[in-house]
N, CA, C and O atoms as a MOPAC input file, in Angstrom:
PM7 MOZYME 1SCF
protein

 N    114.28100 1    53.48100 1    98.69800 1
 C    114.19300 1    54.07800 1    97.86500 1
 C    112.74900 1    54.98300 1    98.12400 1
 O    112.70600 1    56.20600 1    97.99200 1
 N    111.84000 1    54.31700 1    98.43200 1
 C    110.44000 1    54.91000 1    98.92800 1
 C    110.56300 1    55.94600 1    99.69900 1
 O    109.85400 1    56.91400 1    99.42500 1
 N    111.42100 1    56.02800 1   100.78600 1
 C    111.31500 1    57.22600 1   101.73000 1
 C    112.17400 1    58.36300 1   100.94900 1
 O    112.09400 1    59.48800 1   101.44200 1
 N    112.81400 1    58.24500 1   100.03600 1
 C    113.74300 1    59.21300 1    99.15700 1
 C    112.36000 1    59.96000 1    98.28800 1
 O    112.02900 1    61.14300 1    98.35800 1
 N    111.78500 1    59.01000 1    97.57900 1
 C    110.53400 1    59.73000 1    96.88100 1
 C    109.76000 1    60.23600 1    97.90600 1
 O    109.47900 1    61.41100 1    97.66600 1
 N    109.30800 1    59.85100 1    98.92500 1
 C    108.45600 1    60.23900 1   100.18400 1
 C    108.61200 1    61.78600 1   100.17300 1
 O    107.80900 1    62.65400 1    99.82900 1
 N    110.06800 1    61.89100 1   100.71900 1
 C    110.81400 1    63.18800 1   101.12700 1
 C    110.82400 1    64.11700 1    99.56500 1
 O    110.60600 1    65.31300 1    99.75500 1
 N    110.99700 1    63.80600 1    98.38700 1
 C    110.70500 1    64.58700 1    97.41000 1
 C    109.61500 1    65.17600 1    97.19700 1
 O    109.52200 1    66.36500 1    96.89000 1
 N    108.58200 1    64.30500 1    97.35800 1
 C    107.15700 1    64.67300 1    97.16300 1
 C    106.67000 1    65.58300 1    98.30100 1
 O    105.77900 1    66.40300 1    98.08100 1
 N    107.26400 1    65.45200 1    99.57700 1
 C    106.89500 1    66.24900 1   100.59500 1
 C    107.26500 1    67.61600 1   100.44400 1
 O    106.48200 1    68.56600 1   100.45600 1
 N    108.48100 1    67.66400 1   100.30200 1
 C    109.18400 1    68.93800 1    99.92200 1
 C    108.68100 1    69.65200 1    98.57700 1
 O    108.70500 1    70.88300 1    98.54900 1
 N    108.26400 1    68.99100 1    97.54800 1
 C    107.34200 1    69.80400 1    96.58900 1
 C    105.91800 1    70.32200 1    97.30500 1
 O    105.63400 1    71.52000 1    97.30500 1
 N    105.17800 1    69.46500 1    97.82500 1
 C    104.15900 1    69.80400 1    98.26700 1
 C    104.28800 1    71.23300 1    99.17400 1
 O    103.55400 1    72.21000 1    99.02500 1
 N    105.41900 1    71.11400 1   100.16700 1
 C    105.51300 1    72.50100 1   100.86000 1
 C    105.85200 1    73.65700 1   100.35200 1
 O    105.60400 1    74.75000 1   100.86200 1
 N    106.68300 1    73.37400 1    98.88700 1
 C    107.02200 1    74.58600 1    98.05200 1
 C    105.79900 1    74.89000 1    97.33200 1
 O    105.58600 1    76.08100 1    97.10500 1
 N    104.84400 1    73.91300 1    96.87800 1
 C    103.86000 1    74.42400 1    96.08400 1
 C    102.65200 1    75.18600 1    97.26400 1
 O    101.81700 1    76.03400 1    96.95200 1
 N    102.79100 1    74.80400 1    98.16000 1
 C    101.93700 1    75.51200 1    99.24900 1
 C    102.65700 1    76.60800 1    99.88200 1
 O    102.00000 1    77.16300 1   100.76300 1
 N    103.91600 1    77.11200 1    99.66400 1
 C    104.32300 1    78.27500 1   100.03600 1
 C    104.05900 1    79.23100 1    98.87900 1
 O    103.83500 1    80.42000 1    99.10700 1
 N    104.08200 1    78.73000 1    97.62600 1
 C    103.73800 1    79.70900 1    96.55800 1
 C    102.45400 1    79.96600 1    96.59000 1
 O    102.19800 1    81.16400 1    96.47000 1
 N    101.65600 1    79.34500 1    96.69700 1
 C    100.34300 1    79.29700 1    96.81300 1
 C    100.08800 1    80.57800 1    97.85100 1
 O     99.65300 1    81.64400 1    97.41700 1
 N    100.36900 1    80.39600 1    99.12600 1
 C    100.10700 1    81.35400 1   100.18700 1
 C    100.82400 1    82.61500 1    99.41300 1
 O    100.03700 1    83.51600 1    99.12200 1
 N    101.82900 1    82.76400 1    99.13400 1
 C    102.45600 1    84.13400 1    98.70100 1
 C    101.67800 1    84.64100 1    97.71800 1
 O    101.74300 1    85.87000 1    97.67000 1
 N    100.74500 1    83.98900 1    96.66800 1
 C    100.22400 1    84.20200 1    95.62000 1
 C     98.76700 1    84.94000 1    96.32100 1
 O     98.34400 1    86.02500 1    95.92400 1
 N     98.34300 1    84.42100 1    97.03200 1
 C     97.09600 1    84.53500 1    97.94500 1
 C     97.38200 1    85.71500 1    98.53300 1
 O     96.48900 1    86.53100 1    98.30400 1
 N     98.52800 1    86.27500 1    99.40000 1
 C     98.77900 1    87.28500 1    99.75200 1
 C     99.09400 1    88.65700 1    98.81600 1
 O     98.63000 1    89.77000 1    99.06600 1
 N     99.91700 1    88.35800 1    97.77100 1
 C     99.70300 1    89.38800 1    96.73600 1
 C     98.60700 1    89.66600 1    96.19200 1
 O     98.21500 1    90.82600 1    96.06700 1
 N     97.92000 1    88.57900 1    95.76800 1
 C     96.28600 1    89.08400 1    95.43900 1
 C     95.58500 1    89.87100 1    96.34500 1
 O     94.62800 1    90.54000 1    95.95500 1
 N     95.97300 1    89.87500 1    97.60400 1
 C     94.83100 1    90.26900 1    98.43200 1
 C     95.43100 1    91.78800 1    99.01300 1
 O     94.70200 1    92.56400 1    99.63000 1
 N     96.73700 1    92.04700 1    98.74000 1
 C     97.80000 1    93.09400 1    98.99700 1
 C     96.91200 1    94.37700 1    98.32300 1
 O     96.58900 1    94.48000 1    97.14000 1
 N     96.57400 1    95.44800 1    99.57100 1
 C     96.01200 1    96.69500 1    99.06700 1
 C     96.47000 1    98.10400 1    99.97600 1
 O     96.04500 1    98.09600 1   101.13200 1
 N     97.16800 1    99.12800 1    99.63000 1
 C     97.62400 1    99.99300 1   100.42100 1
 C     96.30500 1   101.25900 1   100.05900 1
 O     95.64500 1   101.47000 1    99.04200 1
 N     96.32600 1   101.81600 1   101.21000 1
 C     95.62100 1   103.35400 1   100.84600 1
 C     96.29500 1   104.31600 1   101.83600 1
 O     96.70600 1   104.15800 1   102.98600 1
 N     96.26900 1   105.42000 1   100.95700 1
 C     97.27300 1   106.46300 1   101.31900 1
 C     95.90000 1   107.63700 1   101.22300 1
 O     94.98400 1   107.66500 1   100.40100 1
 N     96.15400 1   108.48100 1   102.30700 1
 C     95.40600 1   109.87000 1   102.34300 1
 C     96.48600 1   111.26600 1   102.26600 1
 O     97.48000 1   111.36600 1   102.98500 1
 N     96.11300 1   112.17500 1   101.36600 1
 C     97.01600 1   113.46300 1   100.97500 1
 C     97.26600 1   114.17800 1   102.30800 1
 O     96.43700 1   113.83700 1   103.15300 1
 N     97.95000 1   114.85600 1   102.63900 1
 C     98.43200 1   115.53700 1   103.58800 1
 C     97.07700 1   116.56600 1   104.16400 1
 O     96.71800 1   116.83800 1   105.31000 1
 N     96.61800 1   116.91200 1   103.02200 1
 C     95.71000 1   117.86800 1   103.08800 1
 C     94.49200 1   117.40100 1   103.26600 1
 O     93.62900 1   118.17000 1   103.68900 1
 N     94.19400 1   116.10500 1   102.99000 1
 C     93.22900 1   115.20800 1   103.33500 1
 C     92.02300 1   115.39500 1   101.98300 1
 O     90.84000 1   115.07700 1   102.10200 1
 N     92.57900 1   115.91900 1   100.85000 1
 C     91.59300 1   115.94000 1    99.81100 1
 C     91.44800 1   114.85200 1    98.90500 1
 O     90.44900 1   114.73800 1    98.19600 1
 N     92.58200 1   113.88900 1    98.89300 1
 C     92.71300 1   112.74300 1    98.28200 1
 C     93.08800 1   111.58500 1    98.70200 1
 O     94.17300 1   111.49100 1    99.27700 1
 N     92.28400 1   110.47600 1    98.50900 1
 C     92.60500 1   109.27300 1    99.10600 1
 C     92.71200 1   107.96000 1    97.91900 1
 O     91.82700 1   107.71500 1    97.10000 1
 N     93.77100 1   107.34700 1    98.03100 1
 C     94.03200 1   106.60800 1    97.01100 1
 C     94.38300 1   105.31000 1    97.20000 1
 O     95.38800 1   105.09600 1    97.87800 1
 N     93.69900 1   104.28500 1    96.69200 1
 C     94.01700 1   102.93700 1    96.72400 1
 C     94.62600 1   102.02300 1    95.80500 1
 O     94.03600 1   101.73300 1    94.76500 1
 N     95.96100 1   101.44700 1    96.13400 1
 C     96.37100 1   100.60500 1    94.88800 1
 C     96.64300 1    99.21500 1    95.32100 1
 O     97.01400 1    98.98000 1    96.47200 1
 N     96.45300 1    98.19000 1    94.34200 1
 C     96.82800 1    96.89100 1    94.34400 1
 C     98.28500 1    96.43500 1    94.86400 1
 O     99.04200 1    97.23200 1    95.41900 1
 N     98.54800 1    95.34800 1    94.68000 1
 C    100.09000 1    94.61000 1    95.32900 1
 C    100.69900 1    95.03600 1    94.09500 1
 O    101.85700 1    94.63000 1    94.19100 1
 N    100.56200 1    95.66900 1    92.90800 1
 C    101.51100 1    95.72200 1    91.68900 1
 C    101.84300 1    97.47500 1    91.79400 1
 O    102.72400 1    98.01100 1    91.12200 1
 N    101.04300 1    98.13600 1    92.66900 1
 C    101.07200 1    99.39600 1    92.58400 1
 C    100.05700 1   100.33500 1    91.87200 1
 O    100.11000 1   101.56500 1    91.84600 1
 N     99.22500 1    99.61800 1    91.36200 1
 C     98.36200 1   100.07800 1    90.21800 1
 C     97.14900 1   100.70500 1    91.13900 1
 O     96.71300 1   100.16900 1    92.15900 1
 N     96.67800 1   101.98100 1    90.55800 1
 C     95.70400 1   102.51400 1    91.22100 1
 C     94.24700 1   101.84500 1    90.96700 1
 O     93.75100 1   101.61200 1    89.86500 1
 N     93.71700 1   101.60900 1    92.14900 1
 C     92.25700 1   100.83200 1    91.74200 1
 C     91.00800 1   101.78600 1    92.29500 1
 O     89.84700 1   101.63600 1    91.91400 1
 N     91.36100 1   102.61200 1    93.08600 1
 C     90.20900 1   103.64300 1    93.59900 1
 C     90.88100 1   104.97200 1    93.86600 1
 O     92.03200 1   105.10100 1    94.28100 1
 N     89.95000 1   106.04000 1    93.55400 1
 C     90.41500 1   107.36600 1    94.11600 1
 C     89.04300 1   108.01600 1    94.61100 1
 O     87.97300 1   107.89900 1    94.01400 1
 N     89.23300 1   108.66300 1    95.70400 1
 C     88.45900 1   109.47200 1    96.16500 1
 C     88.88500 1   110.90100 1    96.60900 1
 O     89.88500 1   111.08900 1    97.30100 1
 N     88.09100 1   111.87000 1    96.18500 1
 C     88.20000 1   113.15400 1    96.32800 1
 C     87.07500 1   113.71200 1    97.20500 1
 O     85.88600 1   113.44800 1    97.03000 1
 N     87.62600 1   114.61400 1    98.29200 1
 C     86.63600 1   115.32300 1    98.87900 1
 C     85.58900 1   116.13500 1    98.18500 1
 O     85.84100 1   116.82200 1    97.19500 1
 N     84.33400 1   116.03100 1    98.76500 1
 C     83.24200 1   116.36400 1    97.87200 1
 C     83.38700 1   117.99100 1    97.39900 1
 O     82.99400 1   118.34100 1    96.28700 1
 N     83.99600 1   118.95300 1    98.36600 1
 C     84.17600 1   120.66200 1    97.94400 1
 C     85.72600 1   120.66400 1    97.74200 1
 O     86.65700 1   120.55800 1    98.54100 1
 N     85.67200 1   120.81500 1    96.44700 1
 C     87.16300 1   121.21600 1    95.78900 1
 C     86.94300 1   122.59800 1    95.39800 1
 O     87.87400 1   123.06300 1    94.73900 1
 N     86.01900 1   123.34500 1    95.60900 1
 C     86.04400 1   124.90200 1    95.07200 1
 C     87.15500 1   125.70000 1    95.74800 1
 O     87.33700 1   126.82900 1    95.29300 1
 N     87.69200 1   125.42200 1    96.45100 1
 C     88.91000 1   126.32900 1    97.06700 1
 C     90.17300 1   125.70500 1    96.58100 1
 O     91.22400 1   126.27600 1    96.87400 1
 N     90.21800 1   124.44800 1    95.77200 1
 C     91.41000 1   123.84000 1    95.56000 1
 C     91.98600 1   124.32100 1    93.97900 1
 O     91.07500 1   124.31300 1    93.15100 1
 N     92.97400 1   124.62300 1    93.57900 1
 C     93.36600 1   124.79100 1    92.23800 1
 C     93.48200 1   123.62500 1    91.66200 1
 O     93.68600 1   122.61100 1    92.32900 1
 N     93.37800 1   123.61500 1    90.47300 1
 C     93.87300 1   122.34100 1    89.43600 1
 C     95.14700 1   121.65800 1    89.92800 1
 O     95.21900 1   120.51100 1    90.36800 1
 N     95.93900 1   122.35900 1    89.81500 1
 C     97.53600 1   122.40100 1    89.80900 1
 C     97.67700 1   121.91400 1    91.41400 1
 O     98.74800 1   121.37300 1    91.68900 1
 N     96.99200 1   122.01300 1    92.17000 1
 C     97.25100 1   121.69100 1    93.52400 1
 C     96.73700 1   120.41600 1    93.68900 1
 O     97.29300 1   119.65700 1    94.48300 1
 N     95.59300 1   119.99700 1    92.95400 1
 C     94.68000 1   118.60600 1    92.87600 1
 C     95.62000 1   117.67600 1    92.28200 1
 O     95.82900 1   116.53500 1    92.69500 1
 N     96.11100 1   118.17000 1    91.40200 1
 C     96.79200 1   117.37400 1    90.50300 1
 C     98.21600 1   116.91800 1    91.27800 1
 O     98.67800 1   115.78000 1    91.20000 1
 N     98.79800 1   117.97600 1    92.01000 1
 C     99.98100 1   117.40600 1    92.62100 1
 C     99.66800 1   116.68800 1    93.88800 1
 O    100.59300 1   116.19200 1    94.53200 1
 N     98.44400 1   116.59600 1    94.29300 1
 C     98.05000 1   115.82000 1    95.62300 1
 C     97.84900 1   114.39200 1    95.07400 1
 O     98.43600 1   113.42500 1    95.56000 1
 N     97.02400 1   114.31100 1    94.07800 1
 C     96.88500 1   112.98800 1    93.61500 1
 C     98.09600 1   112.24200 1    92.81600 1
 O     97.86000 1   111.05700 1    92.57800 1
 N     99.20000 1   112.67700 1    92.41800 1
 C    100.24400 1   112.10200 1    92.06600 1
 C    100.90300 1   111.85400 1    93.13900 1
 O    101.16400 1   110.67200 1    93.36600 1
 N    101.30100 1   112.77300 1    93.98200 1
 C    101.93300 1   112.43100 1    95.35300 1
 C    101.67400 1   111.24400 1    96.07700 1
 O    102.44900 1   110.36700 1    96.46100 1
 N    100.12300 1   111.40100 1    96.22800 1
 C     99.70200 1   110.32100 1    96.91200 1
 C     99.55200 1   108.98500 1    96.55100 1
 O     99.55700 1   107.99700 1    97.28500 1
 N     99.37200 1   109.08100 1    94.92300 1
 C     99.24500 1   107.52400 1    94.44600 1
 C    100.85200 1   107.10400 1    94.44100 1
 O    101.11000 1   105.92300 1    94.67600 1
 N    101.83800 1   107.94200 1    94.20600 1
 C    102.99500 1   107.50600 1    94.19800 1
 C    103.47700 1   106.79100 1    95.81400 1
 O    104.05900 1   105.71100 1    95.91100 1
 N    103.14900 1   107.52500 1    96.79700 1
 C    103.46000 1   107.14100 1    98.12200 1
 C    102.75600 1   105.81300 1    98.01300 1
 O    103.48600 1   104.82200 1    97.99800 1
 N    101.36800 1   105.62500 1    97.92800 1
 C    100.78200 1   104.25800 1    98.15600 1
 C    101.38200 1   103.01400 1    97.24100 1
 O    101.34000 1   101.84200 1    97.61600 1
 N    101.92700 1   103.43700 1    96.02300 1
 C    102.49900 1   102.70500 1    95.14200 1
 C    104.13800 1   102.04800 1    95.63400 1
 O    104.62800 1   100.94600 1    95.38900 1
 N    104.68200 1   103.18400 1    96.38500 1
 C    105.79700 1   102.77000 1    96.85800 1
 C    105.72800 1   101.84900 1    97.79000 1
 O    106.52500 1   100.91200 1    97.84100 1
 N    104.69300 1   102.03700 1    98.68700 1
 C    104.72100 1   101.28400 1   100.05400 1
 C    104.20500 1    99.49400 1    99.32600 1
 O    104.69500 1    98.38800 1    99.55200 1
 N    102.95300 1    99.94600 1    98.35500 1
 C    102.62900 1    98.44700 1    98.17300 1
 C    103.81900 1    97.65700 1    97.25400 1
 O    103.94800 1    96.43500 1    97.32900 1
 N    104.54600 1    98.37100 1    96.50900 1
 C    105.88700 1    97.47700 1    96.34200 1
 C    106.87000 1    96.97000 1    97.14600 1
 O    107.46200 1    95.90600 1    96.96500 1
 N    107.05000 1    97.81800 1    98.11700 1
 C    107.86500 1    97.43500 1    99.42800 1
 C    107.20100 1    96.15300 1    99.86300 1
 O    107.82400 1    95.09300 1    99.80700 1
 N    105.92300 1    96.21600 1   100.30800 1
 C    105.34700 1    95.10000 1   100.78400 1
 C    105.46300 1    93.89500 1    99.84500 1
 O    105.82900 1    92.85800 1   100.39900 1
 N    105.24800 1    93.84000 1    98.66800 1
 C    105.17000 1    93.10000 1    97.62100 1
 C    106.60000 1    92.30300 1    97.74300 1
 O    106.71800 1    91.07700 1    97.74400 1
 N    107.57800 1    93.18700 1    97.83600 1
 C    109.08500 1    92.64500 1    97.97400 1
 C    109.30700 1    91.84100 1    99.02200 1
 O    109.78400 1    90.71100 1    98.92000 1
 N    108.87900 1    92.53700 1   100.37500 1
 C    109.08900 1    91.72400 1   101.27900 1
 C    108.02200 1    90.26300 1   101.17800 1
 O    108.46800 1    89.20200 1   101.61600 1
 N    107.18700 1    90.29500 1   100.82000 1
 C    106.60200 1    89.09500 1   100.53400 1
 C    107.11300 1    87.95400 1    99.87400 1
 O    107.04300 1    86.76300 1   100.17800 1
 N    107.72300 1    88.62100 1    98.76800 1
 C    108.42500 1    87.60000 1    98.00000 1
 C    109.78000 1    87.03500 1    98.37500 1
 O    110.30800 1    85.98200 1    98.01800 1
 N    110.18200 1    87.91700 1    99.11800 1
 C    111.57900 1    87.62800 1   100.05200 1
 C    111.51100 1    86.59900 1   101.03300 1
 O    112.37700 1    85.78800 1   101.35900 1
 N    110.06300 1    86.79300 1   101.55800 1
 C    109.86900 1    85.74400 1   102.55500 1
 C    109.56200 1    84.43300 1   101.94600 1
 O    109.87500 1    83.35400 1   102.44900 1
 N    108.83800 1    84.61500 1   100.67200 1
 C    108.67800 1    83.15600 1    99.79700 1
 C    109.92800 1    82.62000 1    99.58700 1
 O    110.16300 1    81.44400 1    99.86700 1
 N    110.70300 1    83.31700 1    99.14900 1
 C    112.16600 1    82.95100 1    98.25200 1
 C    113.00000 1    82.15400 1    99.84700 1
 O    113.31800 1    80.97500 1   100.00300 1
 N    113.09300 1    82.86100 1   100.43400 1
 C    113.76800 1    82.33800 1   101.93700 1
 C    112.94200 1    80.81900 1   102.29700 1
 O    113.50800 1    79.76800 1   102.59400 1
 N    111.65600 1    81.00800 1   102.19400 1
 C    110.81000 1    79.81200 1   102.71900 1
 C    111.31100 1    78.69000 1   101.60500 1
 O    111.43600 1    77.54600 1   102.04000 1
 N    111.54100 1    78.86600 1   100.52600 1
 C    111.75400 1    77.94300 1    99.31700 1
 C    112.79800 1    77.34600 1    99.52500 1
 O    112.75400 1    76.11900 1    99.42500 1
 N    113.91400 1    77.91000 1    99.83500 1
 C    115.24200 1    77.71100 1    99.97700 1
 C    115.50700 1    76.89300 1   101.00300 1
 O    116.51600 1    76.18800 1   100.97000 1
 N    114.56100 1    76.86500 1   102.16200 1
 C    114.65100 1    75.77100 1   103.18000 1
 C    113.89800 1    74.42900 1   102.73500 1
 O    114.22600 1    73.39000 1   103.30700 1
 N    112.99800 1    74.39500 1   101.83700 1
 C    112.32000 1    73.39000 1   101.52800 1
 C    113.21200 1    72.11600 1   100.79300 1
 O    112.64200 1    71.08100 1   100.45000 1

């Protein structure tokens, strides 16, 4: 009976370690994208939320509409990639947990 209990505890420890590793990876996940014209750089976290926005210093020849579109498109691209990576991390965790 001791071996069975030891096996259960060992599986639980592995599962906990797997979830902890996935949580750490998700917390550290960052995706940066730069607009095609180079005017906008966006950094998002693992949930796709924008955490930084950088604009080129000289925007005097850029219309507000163009800048707005560049920000939205670049942020959307970064968020999409972050969510793709997040899904991959969670799928790997789920696969690993099903083997424990």
